[in-house]
Structures are given as structure tokens and as C-alpha cells.
C-alpha positions in Angstrom: 0.0 0.0 0.0 1.1 3.6 -0.7 1.7 6.3 1.8 -1.4 7.7 3.4 -1.7 11.3 4.8 -3.1 9.8 8.0 0.4 8.3 8.6 2.1 11.7 8.6 2.7 13.8 11.8 0.3 16.8 11.8 2.1 20.2 12.1 -0.7 22.7 11.6 -4.3 23.1 10.5 -6.0 25.8 8.5 -9.3 26.5 6.9 -8.3 25.1 3.4 -5.5 22.7 4.2 -3.5 20.7 6.7 0.2 20.8 7.1 2.2 17.6 7.8 5.9 16.8 8.5 7.5 15.6 5.3 11.0 14.9 6.7 14.3 16.4 5.5 13.3 19.8 6.9 10.2 20.0 4.7 6.4 20.0 5.2 3.5 19.0 3.0 0.7 21.5 2.8 -2.2 19.2 1.9 -5.4 20.9 0.7 -8.8 19.6 1.6 -10.3 17.4 -1.0 -12.9 20.0 -2.1 -10.3 22.6 -3.0 -9.9 23.0 -6.8 -6.6 21.8 -8.2 -6.1 25.0 -10.2 -5.9 27.0 -6.9 -3.3 24.6 -5.5 -1.3 24.7 -8.8 -1.4 28.5 -8.7 -0.1 28.7 -5.2 2.8 26.3 -6.2 3.7 28.4 -9.2 3.4 31.8 -7.6 5.3 30.9 -4.4 8.1 29.4 -6.5 8.3 32.7 -8.5 8.3 35.1 -5.5 10.9 33.0 -3.7 13.1 33.1 -6.8 12.6 36.8 -6.9 14.3 37.1 -3.5 11.2 37.7 -1.4 10.9 36.1 2.1 8.8 33.2 1.0 9.4 29.5 1.7 11.2 27.4 -0.9 8.9 25.1 -2.9 9.9 21.6 -3.9 7.1 19.6 -5.3 3.4 19.5 -6.3 1.8 16.1 -5.7 -1.3 14.0 -5.0 -1.6 11.9 -1.8 -4.5 9.7 -1.1 -6.9 11.7 -3.2 -5.7 15.1 -2.0 -3.4 17.6 -3.7 -0.6 19.3 -1.9 2.7 21.2 -2.1 6.0 20.3 -0.4 7.5 23.4 1.1 10.7 24.2 3.1 9.8 23.9 6.8 9.8 27.3 8.4 10.5 27.3 12.1 9.0 30.3 13.9 5.9 31.9 15.5 3.5 34.0 13.6 3.1 37.7 14.5 -0.5 36.8 15.4 0.6 34.1 17.9 3.3 36.4 19.4 0.7 39.2 20.1 -1.7 36.7 21.4 0.8 35.6 24.1 2.3 39.1 24.5 -0.4 41.6 23.7 1.8 44.5 24.9 3.9 44.0 21.7 0.8 44.7 19.5 1.9 48.1 18.1 5.5 47.0 17.7 4.2 44.1 15.6 2.0 46.5 13.5 5.1 48.6 12.7 7.1 45.5 11.7 4.2 44.3 9.6 3.9 47.6 7.7 7.7 47.7 7.0 7.6 44.2 5.7 4.6 44.9 3.5 6.4 47.9 1.9 9.4 45.7 1.2 7.2 43.2 -0.6 5.3 45.8 -2.6 8.5 47.4 -3.8 9.6 44.2 -5.5 9.1 44.1 -9.3 6.6 41.3 -9.9 7.7 38.1 -11.7 5.8 37.4 -15.0 4.2 34.3 -13.4 1.9 36.5 -11.2 -1.5 37.3 -12.7 -2.6 40.9 -13.1 -4.2 42.4 -10.0 -7.2 44.0 -11.6 -8.0 40.8 -13.7 -7.8 38.7 -10.5 -10.2 41.0 -8.7 -12.5 41.2 -11.7 -12.7 37.4 -11.8 -13.8 37.3 -8.2 -16.4 39.9 -8.8 -17.8 37.9 -11.8 -18.0 34.8 -9.6 -20.3 36.4 -7.0 -23.7 34.9 -7.3 -25.9 37.1 -5.0 -25.1 40.4 -6.7 -27.4 42.4 -9.0 -26.3 43.2 -12.5 -26.2 46.9 -11.6 -23.9 46.3 -8.6 -21.6 44.1 -10.6 -21.3 46.6 -13.4 -20.6 49.5 -10.9 -17.9 47.5 -9.2 -16.3 46.5 -12.5 -16.5 50.1 -13.7 -14.8 51.4 -10.6 -12.2 48.7 -10.8 -11.4 49.7 -14.4 -10.6 53.3 -13.3 -7.9 52.1 -10.9 -4.3 52.1 -11.9 -2.3 49.1 -13.1 1.0 48.2 -11.6 3.9 45.9 -11.9 4.9 45.2 -8.3 4.3 42.2 -6.1 1.0 42.3 -4.2 0.4 39.5 -1.6 -3.4 39.9 -1.5 -3.8 38.4 2.0 -1.2 40.1 4.1 -1.9 39.9 7.8 -0.1 38.9 11.1 -1.0 35.2 10.9 0.8 34.9 7.5 4.1 36.3 8.8 6.4 33.9 10.7 9.3 35.2 12.7 12.4 32.9 12.4 15.9 33.2 13.6 17.0 34.6 10.2 14.1 37.0 9.8 10.4 37.1 8.8 9.0 34.6 6.3 5.7 35.3 4.6 3.4 32.3 3.7 0.1 31.7 1.8 0.9 33.4 -1.5 -2.0 31.9 -3.4 -3.7 35.3 -3.9 -0.5 37.1 -5.0 -0.7 39.3 -8.1 1.2 41.8 -10.2 -0.3 45.2 -9.6 -0.5 48.5 -7.6 0.8 48.5 -4.1 -1.9 50.8 -2.9 -4.4 48.2 -4.0 -2.6 45.6 -1.8 -2.6 48.1 1.1 -6.4 48.3 0.6 -6.6 44.5 0.9 -4.8 44.6 4.3 -6.8 47.6 5.4 -10.0 45.6 4.8 -8.6 42.7 6.9 -7.6 45.0 9.7 -11.0 46.6 9.8 -13.2 43.6 9.2 -11.5 40.3 9.9 -12.7 38.4 13.0 -10.7 36.2 15.3 -11.5 32.4 15.3 -13.8 31.4 18.1 -11.0 29.4 19.8 -9.0 32.6 20.4 -8.7 33.7 24.1 -11.5 36.0 25.3 -9.0 38.8 26.1 -7.8 38.8 22.4 -11.4 39.4 21.2 -11.7 42.3 23.7 -8.3 43.7 22.7 -9.2 43.6 19.1 -12.6 45.4 19.6 -11.0 48.0 21.8 -7.9 48.7 19.6 -9.0 47.9 16.0 -9.4 51.6 14.9 -6.1 52.6 16.4 -4.3 49.6 14.9 -5.7 50.4 11.5 -4.6 54.1 11.7 -1.2 53.1 13.0 -0.7 50.6 10.2 -1.7 53.0 7.4 0.5 55.8 8.9 3.6 53.6 9.0 3.0 52.1 5.5 2.2 55.4 3.8 5.2 57.1 5.5 7.5 54.5 4.0 5.9 53.9 0.6 4.1 57.2 -0.3 0.5 57.4 -1.5 -2.6 58.6 0.3 -5.7 57.4 2.1 -7.8 58.8 -0.7 -6.0 56.7 -3.3 -6.5 53.6 -1.1 -10.1 54.3 -0.5 -10.9 54.0 -4.2 -10.1 50.3 -4.0 -12.5 49.5 -1.3 -15.8 49.1 -3.2 -14.3 46.7 -5.9 -12.5 44.7 -3.1 -15.7 44.5 -1.0 -17.6 43.2 -4.0 -14.8 40.6 -4.7 -14.9 39.5 -1.1 -18.5 38.4 -1.5 -17.1 35.4 -3.5 -15.5 34.1 -0.3 -17.4 31.7 2.0 -17.9 33.0 5.5 -16.2 35.8 7.3 -12.4 36.4 7.1 -10.7 34.7 9.9 -7.1 34.2 11.1 -6.2 30.5 10.9 -5.7 28.0 13.7 -2.2 26.6 14.0 -1.5 23.5 16.0 2.1 22.7 17.1 
């Protein structure tokens, strides 16, 4: 009999995949059976490209199928996420926000590899996939999207504290499956939406829910101030992205949440 995923040691668990120890300082990120293969192949291709471009992304080794599920073999990254660090040490919250903003600027300054799809085309495809949207709403969102600038820089698309791992050699960013080639201000708008709207998972400690409710507006302003100070641009430029992004977000199932990680 061949290798079964149930035989592998579990490293972490997320909403769309499970992560298993693969040996030789590698892990297997194995997607759930209902996740379309094209999304997994896209994550493999894009992560490989941004790693080759010198960005702090894990090395990628293989794309495979195991026991009816598709997965990607990555370099094993040893470190805690910024989310986990602030969960245990909430007094480091604003220090983490500044670190996150500086890292975001670093990523957005990188010229995008050709393997990354265009940002506006990616957002438009998400808007087209929304089922519970009137024709007038869809056309308004697409019209506003068409008025936004193109760009040729790396945009992560899902940049938040749980996707940044702090290692002995520096931060490593994971989950590049939504990365595109586009306008950094549009990517800032994606993170702005997450900071303003994302909810913590129900298993998070009660005090973290309270801290988030009490500090969310301050965290959001702090993040934008530090990002824009380093990268340039303005709040008004970013705000133009919010309606198209809000429309595209309707294609997602359920509220945005930070993932659970089991060690």
C-alpha cells in the first residue's frame, strides 16, 4: 500500500489545508479534497516565483497528490506568527504592527515576476464569480475597478499577522495563493479591509477578542500611517479600491478569519 496522509505527523491546520511533517526539513501542505486543483497549482507556481525573486517566501519543492488530496511540499519554516506572538504578549501589538507595515512595503517594492497574474484581472474574476449580486452592482464594481491604476509590483493579497512567521533569520511570509502583479496601494487596501473587518477564530482567548474590539481603529490608523510614510501614497488613493474589493470579497465563503495553528 502507498503512503497515506493519516500516517504523517500533523504540524498545523488551517481552513483550506492541513500541514504535515514531510521529513528532510520539509512540510507537506495538503489541501482539503474539495479545494480546486487550479488554486493549488497556482499557489505552487506563484510561491516558487516570488521565492526566486528574493522575497521572504518559503522554498517550494514539489506538487503532488496523496491519497486523493493535492498538496505542495515546502521548506519547513520554524517560527511563530506575528499573530501568535501578540496573542501571548499583547503589549507587543503596536511593535508588531510597525514591523508588519515595514515588511509589507518591502514586498510591494519588489518588481513582480511574470508568473503572477494581473491584480485587476484577479479582482474582476472574483467579482464575476459572486452569485448574489445584481447586474447593476456588478457593473458598478467593475467600472470602478477599471478606473484604478495598473501596476507591476508584487502584491500579496492576503497580508496579515498570521501569514508572517518570525524565524531566527528574519520574517518569512506564507500563503501566496492570492498574490498578483499590480498596484501596491491596492494591496494596502486589501490589508486595510482585513484589519477593519476580519474576525478572530472562536478558539482565540477571550481577552484577544476584547483587545481587538478596543484597539481595532487605532491599529488600523497606526498601520496605514507607517505604511504610507515609507511607501508614499494617500488614504484617498487607497479608499478608491474598497468598493471593488468589497464586491470581490463576497465570493468568499464565510467571514475572514485568522487560521488556527496546532504545534
